[in-house]
Steps between C-alpha positions, in 0.01 A plus 500: 500500500348751750481870432810574708726260319336593161571871561857437608559293200400766246589818692730747339690718739295797621632825643370640827315766300311221318399355842384851617258519203367150585469585862307835431257322268443218745424759784297733292305235298502735201746666258365845594559427860846369438584805295407736784701303749805498266468856365487398139243488228228228438668405157836464665363238752310323214819474291714386789277218625459373143880501460554324838254219396674455159837478672376239743285320255192478738197700571516673839164674496152440369352796338142587572277811488521529872878487517808282487491181714828302556528152365664235723830585324422873567436439870834334525685787329312761705591319821864485403485872413354584847789302668755685292341843589495408876865403493606817330289710732643324803850559384431870423356546846789334673755712301304824562479412864874503527518857369576728788538819299238771539484559128335365191125445420217389728174387344198598690155356407192692626162605397435823300301693765796506736687694247263790564648708781602204728812352332655790300601706809641181674702412186625856478633498836664150441656636184663783700636255760600233256610664175661180376180302510245510213144397576311338219124488561254284343152607583194291411235278666676181408727329755859494394659171589791555749589135487574520137690829558260706306538762781725545804228654731118524479289758677139426467160452677418148594511222756765272641811462280522192282715211616862558438491880524565732798234750565438787739179683547566876478178663525116478500342660192158644573234543224187704492207614278547825319254725315555770244498838670196605302288196597302582819388218737251515778643644822654225711510238210774246549647209297203285587233748377587536127241291316368680184818665404723442189814306585847452350649156562845345506503233223724256312795412718370723780171307522643288790625780728313567827338837359345302217381228722336754748321667206358164399385417855328831521349434163613841383648326186139480367514879439834486319531763220876466454775252582878496461796286583684816618447678849633812350247472218217459750622812685510708187155380392358589838651850485345536157162435667412156391392372828619366840804279541724330749862586528791456739511815718838602391357536146161653584587734788752697289255573209322832531219383265401230739347478846519203737168357599530408874785314657722232330330176462697233687385222274668669207837537666811318405851432635801633317768239486873527403616175353847364394673172440718390794796455276516871443506610871875529490506722184578843630316703236186292557535526874537866477192547295300274712588698812423830348156369396422365841598826673332727226172310507491482875519877504201517265273273708260785612446599130461138381266420771281803423557659844689795366464758221601460142850388411717763334 
């Protein structure tokens, strides 16, 4: 009897919530990672997976020091959970797409730095124009999955949109080198002339961004004295005098404690994209917010490109 028929023969009925736990463990590869995805505690995930395995009468995961690896039965259960999730998400998208009322909640996924001076004024104007729509913002550096209906819109730097999503490039985000105001550099020194100084680096889930890559190419990372997975954290550390750093111009130009070193560095620039699932284009509340973001960001292009003065 193969694993599929053996699992079917012993399986007790599972709820969708059970499948959610199995899917989260399979994707995260650990109980801690699954707990973060689900918004519950580590012991809750531990108890739940053990209870599911007892109910099924089969082991779904091999426990190891480095994490939880699915058994063949576990792989089958995770695949089934993913199919269920996709069908639920597709149904929700279709139903939401039929809603033509300019009311309700729109979930916007973005990155934390855009909540500094850029998005709040736009959202305030949108609220005045559409008092029946509530905007729920998730701001982090992890991509929310629009296909699984984790968000309705996403506004974030990046490249071409993934397959299955509709994307529009709204702006070019310029970035530059910034020094603490108290740090004096030789007259005429530009971004290419900064060997021998202390540097503050983007790290963690920011290590892949264009600014971090440029620092590595310039070998300035060899003089790192501080790193953080937050651009706002890097800015505050630079203001405190820890060293030079790189920032988007909309963050650095508006800070009185910092001085831009030269012009924006083209290699550190990034495009700002607005992404959504095509099933939601007919949803009036989503369409309204998408249009407001397009118009608002377009008006800010001089500031985002570093060609104007500070925002706000």
